[in-house]
C-alpha positions in Angstrom: 106.0 73.2 99.6 104.8 74.6 96.3 104.1 71.3 94.5 103.0 72.7 91.2 106.0 75.0 91.0 108.5 72.2 91.8 106.9 69.9 89.3 107.5 72.4 86.5 111.0 73.1 87.9 112.0 69.5 87.8 110.6 68.8 84.3 111.8 72.0 82.8 108.4 72.6 81.1 105.2 70.8 82.0 101.6 71.6 81.8 99.7 74.7 82.8 98.5 73.5 86.1 95.1 75.1 86.8 95.3 77.1 83.5 91.9 77.7 81.9 92.8 79.8 78.9 95.1 78.3 76.2 98.7 79.4 76.5 100.6 81.1 73.7 103.5 79.1 72.2 104.5 81.2 69.2 107.1 83.9 69.6 108.8 85.1 72.9 107.0 84.9 76.2 105.1 88.2 76.5 104.4 90.0 79.7 100.6 90.6 79.9 100.5 92.4 83.2 102.7 93.7 86.0 100.8 94.2 89.2 102.3 96.1 92.2 100.5 96.9 95.5 99.4 100.4 96.3 97.8 102.0 99.4 94.1 102.6 98.6 91.7 104.4 101.0 88.4 102.6 101.2 85.4 103.0 103.5 84.7 100.4 106.2 81.2 99.0 107.0 80.4 102.2 109.0 81.7 104.5 106.2 85.0 105.4 107.9 88.0 105.4 105.6 90.8 103.0 106.1 93.8 102.0 104.0 94.2 98.7 102.2 97.0 97.4 100.0 95.6 96.5 96.6 97.3 95.1 93.5 97.1 97.6 90.6 98.5 97.6 87.1 102.0 98.9 86.6 102.1 97.6 83.1 99.6 96.0 80.7 95.8 95.8 80.8 93.0 93.4 81.5 89.6 93.2 79.8 87.8 92.7 83.2 89.1 95.9 84.6 86.7 98.8 84.0 89.0 101.8 83.1 86.2 104.3 83.7 85.7 103.1 87.3 89.3 102.3 88.2 92.2 102.9 85.9 94.2 100.6 88.1 97.4 102.4 87.1 100.0 102.4 89.8 100.6 106.0 90.9 102.6 105.2 94.0 103.6 101.6 94.7 104.0 100.6 98.3 107.7 101.1 99.2 108.1 98.4 101.7 105.8 96.3 103.9 103.3 94.2 102.1 104.7 94.8 98.6 104.7 91.9 96.1 105.2 92.5 92.4 103.5 90.0 90.1 104.6 89.6 86.5 102.1 87.7 84.4 103.2 86.1 81.1 101.3 84.4 78.3 103.1 81.1 78.3 105.0 78.7 80.5 108.7 79.5 81.3 111.5 77.1 82.2 111.4 76.9 85.9 115.0 75.8 85.9 116.1 79.4 85.0 114.1 80.9 87.8 114.4 78.7 90.9 117.0 76.6 92.7 116.7 73.9 95.4 118.3 73.4 98.9 120.9 70.8 99.5 121.5 68.8 102.7 124.8 70.7 103.4 123.1 74.1 103.4 124.1 75.0 99.9 121.7 75.5 96.9 121.7 73.8 93.6 120.3 74.6 90.1 118.2 72.0 88.4 119.4 71.1 84.9 116.8 71.0 82.1 115.7 67.4 81.6 115.9 66.5 85.3 113.0 64.2 86.3 111.5 63.0 89.5 113.6 59.9 89.6 116.8 61.9 89.2 115.7 63.9 92.3 114.9 60.7 94.3 118.3 59.3 93.5 119.8 62.4 95.2 117.7 61.9 98.4 118.5 59.7 101.4 121.7 58.1 102.6 122.6 56.2 99.3 123.8 58.9 96.9 125.8 56.5 94.7 123.5 57.2 91.7 123.1 60.9 92.3 124.4 62.6 89.2 122.1 65.7 88.6 121.6 68.0 91.6 123.4 69.0 94.8 126.8 68.0 93.6 129.6 69.2 95.9 133.3 69.4 95.2 133.9 66.0 96.7 130.8 64.4 95.2 127.0 64.4 95.8 125.8 65.9 99.0 122.1 65.1 98.4 119.0 67.3 98.5 117.5 68.6 101.6 114.7 66.1 102.4 113.8 66.5 106.0 110.5 64.6 105.7 112.1 61.7 103.9 109.7 61.6 101.0 112.4 61.7 98.3 111.3 65.0 97.0 112.4 68.6 97.1 111.5 70.4 100.3 111.6 74.0 99.0 112.8 76.4 96.3 114.0 80.0 96.1 114.5 82.5 93.3 117.8 82.3 91.6 120.0 85.4 92.2 119.7 87.6 89.1 116.8 85.8 87.5 114.7 88.9 88.1 116.3 92.4 88.5 114.3 95.1 90.1 116.0 98.5 89.6 114.9 101.7 91.3 116.6 105.0 90.3 119.3 103.0 88.7 120.1 100.9 91.8 119.4 97.2 91.9 117.0 96.3 94.8 117.7 93.2 96.8 114.9 90.6 96.7 113.7 88.3 99.3 114.5 85.2 97.3 112.8 82.8 99.7 109.5 84.6 99.3 109.8 85.2 95.6 108.7 82.4 93.3 107.5 81.2 89.9 103.9 80.1 89.6 103.2 78.1 86.5 99.5 77.7 87.2 96.9 80.3 86.5 95.0 81.9 83.6 93.6 85.2 82.5 90.5 84.7 84.6 90.4 87.0 87.7 89.1 84.9 90.6 86.6 86.2 93.1 86.9 86.6 96.8 90.3 87.1 98.4 92.3 85.6 95.5 91.6 88.3 92.9 94.4 89.1 90.5 96.6 86.5 92.2 94.8 83.9 90.0 96.4 85.5 86.9 99.2 83.4 85.5 101.6 81.9 84.7 103.4 84.5 86.8 106.6 85.4 88.7 106.1 87.0 92.1 108.9 89.0 93.7 109.2 90.6 97.1 111.7 93.4 97.8 113.8 92.3 100.8 114.3 95.8 102.3 111.8 97.7 100.2 112.2 100.2 97.4 113.4 103.7 97.7 110.5 106.1 98.3 109.8 108.5 95.4 111.9 106.4 93.0 111.1 105.2 89.5 111.5 101.5 89.0 112.0 99.0 86.2 112.2 95.2 85.8 114.7 93.1 83.9 115.3 89.3 83.6 118.3 87.1 83.5 119.4 85.4 80.2 118.1 82.0 81.5 114.5 83.2 82.0 113.1 81.8 78.8 110.3 79.7 77.4 110.5 76.1 76.1 111.9 77.4 72.8 114.7 79.3 74.6 113.3 82.7 73.9 113.7 85.5 76.4 110.8 87.3 78.1 109.7 90.6 76.7 107.3 93.6 77.3 105.6 95.0 74.2 106.2 98.6 73.2 105.2 100.2 69.9 103.6 97.0 68.8 106.9 95.0 69.1 108.0 92.5 71.7 111.7 91.8 71.3 113.1 88.9 73.4 114.9 90.2 76.4 113.4 93.8 76.1 111.4 94.8 79.1 112.2 98.6 79.0 108.5 99.4 78.7 107.9 98.5 82.3 108.3 101.4 84.7 106.4 102.6 87.7 106.7 105.0 90.6 107.0 104.4 94.3 105.2 106.3 97.1 107.0 109.1 99.0 108.6 108.6 102.4 105.7 108.5 104.8 104.3 107.2 108.1 102.5 104.0 107.2 100.8 103.0 110.5 100.9 103.4 114.2 99.7 101.7 117.3 97.7 103.2 118.9 96.3 104.5 115.6 95.2 108.0 114.9 91.7 108.6 116.2 91.7 105.6 118.5 89.5 105.7 121.7 89.4 103.5 124.8 93.1 102.7 124.4 94.4 100.3 127.1 96.6 101.9 129.7 99.4 99.3 129.4 100.3 96.1 127.7 98.7 92.7 128.6 101.8 91.4 130.4 103.4 94.7 131.4 102.8 97.7 133.6 104.3 99.9 130.8 102.7 101.1 127.6 104.3 101.0 124.2 103.8 103.4 121.2 104.8 101.9 117.8 105.3 103.9 114.7 105.9 102.2 111.3 107.5 104.1 108.4 107.7 102.9 104.8 111.5 103.0 104.7 114.5 102.1 106.9 115.4 105.1 109.0 118.6 107.1 109.7 119.2 106.2 113.4 120.6 109.5 114.5 117.4 111.4 113.4 114.9 109.3 115.5 115.2 110.6 119.0 114.9 114.3 118.2 112.2 114.1 115.7 109.4 112.6 117.8 107.5 114.3 120.6 104.8 112.9 122.8 102.3 114.9 124.9 99.6 113.8 127.4 96.7 116.1 128.2 98.6 119.0 126.5 101.8 118.5 128.5 104.9 117.2 126.7 106.3 114.1 128.3 110.0 114.2 129.3 112.5 111.4 129.5 111.0 109.3 126.7 113.5 107.6 124.3 112.1 106.9 120.9 114.3 104.2 119.3 114.4 102.0 116.3 113.0 98.5 116.9 115.8 95.9 117.2 114.3 93.7 114.5 113.0 96.4 112.1 114.9 99.5 111.0 111.6 101.1 109.7 109.8 100.9 113.1 110.1 103.2 116.0 109.0 102.2 119.5 108.5 104.4 122.5 108.1 103.0 126.0 105.9 104.9 128.5 107.0 103.7 131.9 104.1 103.0 134.2 101.6 103.1 131.4 99.2 105.7 130.0 97.1 108.0 132.2 93.4 107.1 132.2 90.9 109.3 130.2 93.7 111.3 128.6 94.3 112.6 125.1 97.8 111.6 123.8 99.5 113.2 120.9 102.5 112.1 119.0 104.2 114.5 116.6 106.7 113.2 114.0 108.6 116.1 112.7 109.5 116.7 109.0 112.1 118.9 107.4 115.8 119.4 107.9 115.7 118.6 111.6 113.0 115.9 111.4 112.9 112.2 110.8 114.9 110.9 107.8 115.3 107.6 106.1 118.5 105.9 105.1 118.4 107.7 101.8 118.3 111.1 103.6 114.7 111.7 102.5 112.5 113.7 104.8 108.7 113.7 105.5 106.7 116.1 103.4 105.0 117.5 106.5 104.8 116.9 110.3 102.6 113.9 111.1 100.4 114.1 114.2 98.7 111.0 115.8 96.1 111.5 118.5 94.2 109.0 120.6 92.4 108.9 123.9 92.9 106.3 126.7 90.2 104.3 128.5 88.9 105.2 132.0 88.3 108.5 133.7 90.9 111.1 134.4 91.5 111.6 138.1 90.7 115.0 139.3 92.6 116.5 142.3 90.3 117.4 145.2 
């Protein structure tokens, strides 16, 4: 449970949590930075390049970022897996306009401004005779979801419409359970693995099904996303920050692409089969949900230079952006395998009818020695 977030949600204002820098209170809440994750190629300990997801500036600036070394500008935000967009503002917002709480009957409830911890406690447990604030059903109070019996809120989720991510003019569904308001933070970038996630107060949003590859995206906010003075959030442009105006925020999304595979390209000593199976599995992850009818004919697999027949590439049951291929009986030992994912009109397409810019080839070598006929 996000305790600091829920405390601000209940009180409707509150303190800055772990804030170090003084927060602004004059004028509308200004967006200082918008950070989106991008794929960045970095060398590993042995100097070999690998791809990491790093938060980079899609709007705003920060004094601790050396523009000559890394301009941090988002050229191609990650379309899908691992994307989290962080909106950093210069003052506390009313959490009531951003998050709602779960009720015991499976519904969700807003939290009115002025609600306090005692109000919440009166809506927990079996006795709801004094519950007058939250989780009020048509027939009376239903009570908050309080599975651990502590008289407090168990969870929160982003209110629908509080943040609107639009790509190429189409609203992008958000994973509201993984999106949240973080009242704590400052303008100090923490070291180690925290990095820019220490910047705050902030709103973090996660696209539920990703953003369209190659799109241009913008951010907007609901009328209830305001500061303690009731002023709407804004993004400065031309020296002016008008409440509710965030048109200055715009960023691009990476093109349709193959994001990862298992085995990965260049792998050696690849196991011949799964740990609990005599078969082997090839997994290919794209950065966008796929058009099912394009999958089978767009992917070819060869072993030792000979194309394998009777393989059936298929979308994973739980992920429309992932393709799995089962190789019955496992891989051959000491053999080079090659997977070709075709581009173009007859190649792999995503649900937006986008195609890959070029054919993608993945090559690896299995463990053991190849058997030689006598």
